[in-house]
C-alpha positions in Angstrom: -5.1 0.3 -12.2 -6.6 -2.1 -14.6 -5.6 -1.6 -18.2 -9.1 -2.5 -19.4 -10.5 0.6 -17.6 -7.6 3.0 -18.1 -8.2 6.3 -19.8 -4.5 6.5 -20.8 -3.9 5.7 -24.5 -3.6 2.0 -25.3 0.1 2.3 -26.3 1.6 4.7 -23.8 5.1 5.7 -24.4 7.9 6.9 -22.2 6.8 8.2 -18.9 3.3 6.6 -19.1 4.8 3.2 -19.8 7.2 3.6 -16.8 4.4 4.7 -14.6 2.4 1.6 -15.6 5.3 -0.6 -15.0 5.9 0.9 -11.5 2.2 0.4 -10.7 2.3 -3.2 -11.7 5.5 -3.7 -9.6 3.8 -2.1 -6.6 0.8 -4.3 -7.0 2.9 -7.4 -7.2 5.0 -6.4 -4.2 2.0 -5.5 -2.1 0.2 -8.8 -2.9 3.4 -10.8 -2.2 3.8 -9.0 1.2 0.2 -9.5 2.1 0.2 -13.2 1.2 3.5 -13.8 2.9 2.4 -12.0 6.1 -0.9 -13.9 6.2 0.7 -17.3 5.6 3.5 -16.7 8.1 1.1 -15.5 10.8 -1.4 -18.4 10.2 1.4 -21.0 10.1 3.1 -19.7 13.2 -0.1 -19.5 15.2 -1.2 -22.9 13.9 2.1 -24.4 15.1 1.6 -22.8 18.5 -1.9 -24.4 18.7 -0.6 -27.8 17.7 2.3 -27.8 20.1 0.2 -26.4 22.9 -2.5 -29.1 22.3 0.1 -31.9 22.0 2.4 -30.9 24.9 0.4 -28.5 27.0 3.2 -26.0 26.5 3.6 -23.2 24.0 6.5 -22.3 21.7 6.4 -18.7 22.7 7.7 -17.1 19.5 4.4 -17.5 17.4 2.7 -15.0 19.7 5.1 -12.3 18.6 4.6 -12.9 14.9 1.3 -10.9 14.6 3.1 -7.9 16.2 5.8 -8.1 13.6 3.8 -9.1 10.5 0.4 -7.4 10.9 1.7 -3.9 10.1 3.1 -5.3 6.9 -0.3 -6.9 6.0 -2.1 -3.6 6.7 0.2 -1.4 4.8 0.3 -3.7 1.8 -3.5 -3.6 1.8 -3.4 0.2 2.0 -1.1 0.5 -1.0 -3.2 -2.0 -2.9 -6.4 0.0 -2.2 -4.7 3.1 -3.4 -3.6 1.4 -6.6 -7.1 0.2 -7.3 -8.8 3.4 -6.3 -10.6 1.7 -3.4 -10.1 4.3 -0.7 -13.0 6.3 0.5 -13.3 9.5 -1.5 -15.6 12.5 -1.4 -16.5 13.3 -5.0 -19.3 15.8 -4.5 -17.3 18.7 -5.9 -16.3 16.7 -9.1 -19.8 17.1 -10.5 -19.6 20.8 -10.5 -16.2 21.0 -12.2 -15.6 20.3 -15.9 -12.9 18.1 -17.3 -10.1 20.8 -16.9 -11.3 21.7 -13.4 -11.3 18.1 -12.3 -7.8 17.5 -13.8 -6.4 20.5 -11.9 -8.1 19.4 -8.6 -6.9 15.8 -8.9 -3.4 16.8 -9.9 -3.2 19.1 -6.9 -4.5 16.3 -4.7 -1.8 13.9 -5.9 1.0 16.5 -5.4 -0.3 17.0 -1.8 -0.6 13.2 -1.2 2.9 12.5 -2.5 4.4 15.3 -0.4 2.6 14.2 2.7 3.5 10.5 2.4 7.1 11.1 1.5 7.4 13.4 4.5 5.8 10.8 6.7 8.3 8.2 5.5 11.2 10.6 6.2 9.8 11.3 9.7 9.3 7.6 10.2 13.0 7.0 9.8 13.4 9.1 13.0 10.8 7.0 14.8 12.6 3.8 13.8 15.9 5.2 15.0 14.3 6.0 18.4 12.1 3.0 19.0 13.4 0.4 16.6 16.0 -1.0 19.0 13.3 -2.5 21.2 13.4 -6.3 21.0 10.7 -8.9 21.2 11.6 -11.1 24.2 11.3 -14.5 22.7 12.5 -14.0 19.1 14.9 -11.2 19.7 13.7 -9.5 16.6 13.8 -5.7 16.9 10.6 -3.6 16.6 12.4 -2.0 13.6 10.8 -4.6 11.4 7.3 -3.7 12.4 8.0 0.1 12.1 9.6 -0.3 8.7 6.2 -1.5 7.4 4.9 2.0 7.9 7.8 3.6 6.1 7.5 1.1 3.2 3.7 1.8 3.0 4.2 5.5 3.0 6.7 5.3 0.2 4.4 3.0 -1.7 1.6 5.5 -1.3 3.9 8.4 -2.4 5.0 6.5 -5.5 1.3 5.6 -6.2 0.5 9.4 -6.0 3.3 10.1 -8.5 2.2 7.5 -11.0 -1.3 8.7 -10.6 -0.1 12.2 -11.4 1.4 10.8 -14.7 -1.9 9.0 -15.5 -3.9 12.1 -14.7 -1.7 14.2 -17.0 -2.2 11.9 -19.9 -5.8 10.7 -19.5 -8.6 12.0 -21.7 -11.0 11.8 -18.7 -9.3 12.5 -15.4 -12.2 11.0 -13.4 -11.4 7.6 -15.1 -8.0 7.3 -13.5 -7.9 4.9 -10.6 -11.6 4.5 -10.7 -12.9 1.5 -8.7 -14.8 -1.0 -10.7 -16.9 -3.3 -8.5 -17.0 -6.1 -11.2 -13.3 -6.6 -10.7 -13.7 -7.4 -7.0 -14.9 -11.0 -7.6 
């Protein structure tokens, strides 16, 4: 959520300030995870190419890095998209509802989204317990690291839904919360 396009009062207090701080933290963490994943995957695959070209043999471990890091890249992008309001949305019904109707609809959606993603994160812990012990053959890293990306992403989406709930409750225009602004994509 960009402060320039927020419909929350300019000097939010208490819960709104906390929600804004949590949003900024989620964005920073998601960007850091995405960049780290991309750099690590690119670096490891580049090392593999250089070694293979120079010695005609591979390192082995770089081929496992995308399996471990790509889920982190994807889930960080999903959380960033939720934070910026860039997920696909069907908004046909919003035109028929007034401000109060839209607020009720959007608040209900966020409650459902939060419940769904926190539930998925909880169930994901069982998946990690069952399949997380599998090891990648060269690095010996367990699949737990890849599966944890899903859980982290689900928690990030659940938290985003909760902060959106706060923003929706306080916004003068509920349709202005997490609205995507194309001019910011540059």
